[in-house]
C-alpha positions in Angstrom: 117.0 91.9 99.1 114.8 91.3 96.2 112.9 93.7 94.0 109.3 92.9 93.1 109.9 94.1 89.5 111.5 91.8 87.0 111.4 89.7 83.9 112.5 86.2 83.2 112.3 83.8 80.2 113.0 80.1 79.9 112.7 77.7 76.9 112.6 74.0 76.0 113.2 72.4 72.6 113.3 68.7 71.9 111.3 65.7 70.7 109.1 67.9 68.5 108.2 70.3 71.3 109.1 73.9 71.3 108.0 75.7 74.5 108.8 79.0 76.1 107.8 80.6 79.4 107.9 84.3 80.1 107.3 85.8 83.6 106.8 89.5 84.2 106.4 90.8 87.8 105.5 94.2 89.3 104.9 95.4 92.9 101.7 94.5 94.7 100.8 94.4 98.3 99.8 90.7 98.2 100.8 87.8 96.0 98.8 87.6 92.8 99.6 85.2 89.9 98.0 85.2 86.4 98.7 82.3 84.0 98.1 82.5 80.3 98.7 79.1 78.7 97.4 76.9 75.8 94.3 74.9 76.7 96.3 71.7 76.8 97.8 73.0 80.1 94.5 74.0 81.7 94.7 71.3 84.3 98.3 72.2 85.1 97.9 75.9 85.7 97.6 75.4 89.5 100.9 73.6 89.5 102.4 76.6 87.8 101.0 78.9 90.4 102.3 76.8 93.2 105.8 77.0 91.6 105.5 80.8 91.6 104.3 80.9 95.2 107.4 79.0 96.3 109.6 81.8 95.0 107.5 84.8 95.9 105.8 86.2 99.0 104.1 89.2 97.4 103.9 91.0 94.0 101.9 90.5 90.8 103.2 87.9 88.3 102.0 87.4 84.7 103.1 84.0 83.3 102.9 83.5 79.6 103.3 80.0 78.1 103.8 79.5 74.3 103.8 76.0 72.8 104.5 74.5 69.4 103.9 70.7 69.3 105.2 69.1 66.2 104.7 65.6 67.3 102.4 63.2 65.4 98.8 64.2 66.1 97.0 61.7 68.3 93.6 63.1 67.8 91.9 63.7 64.4 88.6 65.1 63.3 85.4 63.5 64.7 81.8 63.7 63.6 79.3 65.5 65.9 76.6 62.8 65.6 73.9 65.0 67.1 74.4 67.7 64.6 74.7 65.2 61.7 71.5 63.4 62.7 69.5 66.6 62.9 70.8 67.6 59.4 70.0 64.2 57.9 66.4 64.3 59.2 66.0 67.8 57.8 67.4 66.5 54.4 65.0 63.6 54.3 62.1 65.9 55.0 63.2 68.2 52.3 63.3 65.3 49.8 59.8 64.4 50.7 58.6 67.9 50.0 60.7 68.1 46.8 59.9 65.0 44.7 62.1 66.1 41.8 65.3 65.5 43.8 66.8 62.3 42.3 68.4 59.6 44.4 71.7 59.9 42.6 72.2 63.3 44.3 72.4 61.7 47.7 76.1 61.3 47.6 76.5 65.0 46.8 74.1 65.9 49.5 76.3 64.0 52.0 79.4 65.8 50.9 77.6 69.1 51.3 76.4 68.0 54.7 80.0 67.4 55.9 80.8 71.0 54.9 78.2 72.5 57.2 79.5 74.4 60.2 80.0 72.4 63.4 79.6 69.1 61.6 83.2 68.1 62.0 84.9 68.8 65.3 88.7 68.9 65.3 90.0 66.7 68.1 92.6 67.9 70.6 94.4 66.5 73.6 92.3 66.7 76.7 95.4 67.2 79.0 99.1 67.6 78.7 101.1 64.3 78.7 104.3 63.8 80.7 106.5 65.0 78.0 104.7 68.3 77.8 104.5 68.9 81.5 108.2 68.0 81.8 109.0 70.5 79.1 106.9 73.1 80.9 108.6 72.4 84.2 112.1 72.9 82.6 111.2 76.1 80.9 109.4 77.4 84.1 112.5 76.7 86.3 114.7 78.5 83.8 112.4 81.5 83.7 112.2 81.7 87.5 116.0 81.5 87.8 116.5 84.3 85.3 113.7 86.4 86.9 115.2 86.1 90.4 118.6 87.0 89.1 117.2 90.2 87.7 115.2 90.8 90.9 118.2 90.3 93.0 120.3 92.8 90.9 117.5 95.4 91.1 117.1 94.7 94.8 120.8 95.5 95.5 120.3 98.9 93.8 117.3 99.6 96.0 119.2 98.6 99.1 122.2 100.9 98.2 119.8 103.8 97.6 117.9 103.3 100.8 121.0 102.9 103.0 122.5 106.1 101.5 119.3 108.0 102.4 119.4 106.4 105.9 122.9 107.9 106.3 121.3 111.3 105.6 118.5 110.6 108.1 121.1 109.8 110.7 122.9 113.0 110.1 119.7 115.0 110.4 118.9 113.2 113.7 122.3 114.3 114.9 121.6 117.9 114.0 118.3 117.8 115.9 120.0 116.2 118.9 122.6 118.9 119.0 120.0 121.6 118.8 117.4 120.2 121.2 119.2 121.1 124.5 119.5 124.8 123.4 115.8 125.2 122.7 114.8 125.8 126.3 117.6 128.2 127.0 116.7 130.3 123.9 113.1 130.3 125.0 114.1 131.6 128.5 116.2 134.4 126.9 113.5 135.5 124.6 110.8 135.3 127.3 112.9 137.4 129.7 113.6 139.9 126.9 109.9 140.3 126.2 109.0 140.6 129.9 111.6 143.3 130.5 110.4 145.1 127.4 106.8 145.3 128.4 107.4 145.8 132.1 110.1 148.5 131.6 111.9 149.1 134.9 110.0 146.3 136.8 112.1 143.5 138.2 111.7 140.1 136.6 110.7 137.4 139.0 113.3 134.7 138.2 111.4 132.0 140.0 108.3 132.4 137.9 110.4 132.7 134.8 112.2 129.5 135.5 108.9 127.8 136.2 107.6 128.9 132.8 110.8 127.7 131.1 110.6 124.4 132.9 107.0 123.8 131.7 108.1 124.7 128.1 111.1 122.4 128.3 108.9 119.5 129.4 106.4 120.0 126.6 109.0 120.4 124.0 111.3 117.6 125.1 112.0 115.2 122.3 114.6 112.9 123.9 112.4 109.8 123.7 111.6 110.4 120.0 115.3 110.9 119.2 116.2 107.7 121.0 113.6 105.7 119.1 114.7 107.2 115.8 118.3 106.0 116.5 116.9 102.6 117.3 114.9 102.5 114.0 118.0 103.5 112.0 119.9 100.6 113.5 117.0 98.2 112.9 116.7 99.4 109.3 120.3 98.6 108.5 120.0 95.2 110.1 116.9 94.3 108.2 118.4 95.4 104.9 120.9 92.6 105.2 118.2 89.9 105.0 116.3 88.5 102.0 112.5 89.0 102.1 112.2 92.3 104.1 109.5 94.4 102.4 106.8 94.1 105.0 109.2 94.7 107.9 110.6 97.8 106.2 107.1 99.0 105.4 106.2 98.9 109.1 109.5 100.5 110.2 109.0 103.4 107.8 105.7 104.1 109.4 107.4 104.3 112.8 110.0 106.8 111.3 107.1 109.0 110.2 105.4 108.8 113.5 108.4 109.9 115.5 109.3 112.7 113.0 105.8 114.1 113.2 105.9 114.2 116.9 109.3 116.0 116.8 107.9 118.6 114.5 104.8 119.2 116.6 106.7 119.5 119.9 109.9 121.3 118.9 108.7 125.0 118.8 112.0 125.7 117.1 112.6 126.8 113.5 115.9 124.9 113.1 114.4 121.6 114.4 111.3 122.1 112.3 113.4 122.6 109.2 115.4 119.4 110.0 112.1 117.6 110.7 110.7 118.5 107.3 113.9 117.3 105.6 113.6 114.1 107.6 110.1 113.6 106.3 111.2 114.1 102.7 113.9 111.5 103.0 111.6 109.1 104.8 109.0 109.5 102.0 111.6 108.7 99.3 112.6 105.5 101.3 108.9 104.6 101.6 108.5 104.8 97.8 111.4 102.4 97.4 110.2 100.0 100.0 107.0 99.6 97.9 109.2 97.8 95.3 110.9 95.4 97.8 109.6 91.9 98.3 
């Protein structure tokens, strides 16, 4: 079992490249991946997302890539010729309007021209080379391994907690099962007592009394719900032994709630209602934990 919450970090250092990858994950109904990386990796972001998708089925993952490239620069400054041409034309026109500007100042004018904003554009790599992508792959693999180790450790804690609560649910189902057969008999005794009280010395018609008790017993029968709950408990324990189980457990918890609600509505018994409410409390706690399971 894997938790959707975790953190992992991986790094690479060599050949003038220092690169680190950090991954933070939280629970989410669907798989969502956000990548924040230097522009040099812009074309490689989809490959990073695909690597995450191979390890995850749902959850939100934030991936942070940090790079320090100390290798010899392959791209230097370049002149934006469009901007330079426009500025030169403006300078020539200015000289025509100001006749006192001497030709010897031209050199100084050109130096000033180069200092203008956007005149020089600092070059940068258009895409990561093989050395950079290889470094990113190594760091990403290490980060994913560390992340999954943490997710697995957290997942084991979640499983232990849910299974302990499932033991309590099984005990409560046992209490309800023991009480259920006595509900109709208690109803018959109370009904007979009320009839005798209001009718005084009149004789109670046992036939009609039994008919009324039989109708009550049929309406309040919860044998099917108890059988399904026992089946759900067994399935829950089996599913918890697998890896990616979040969606299955989420569906199963809904079934637990459905059967428990039916028991509470049909029981007409204080003891069973109390057990049903405690069942719902334990089921809700399990549901909250399931939201963190992949």
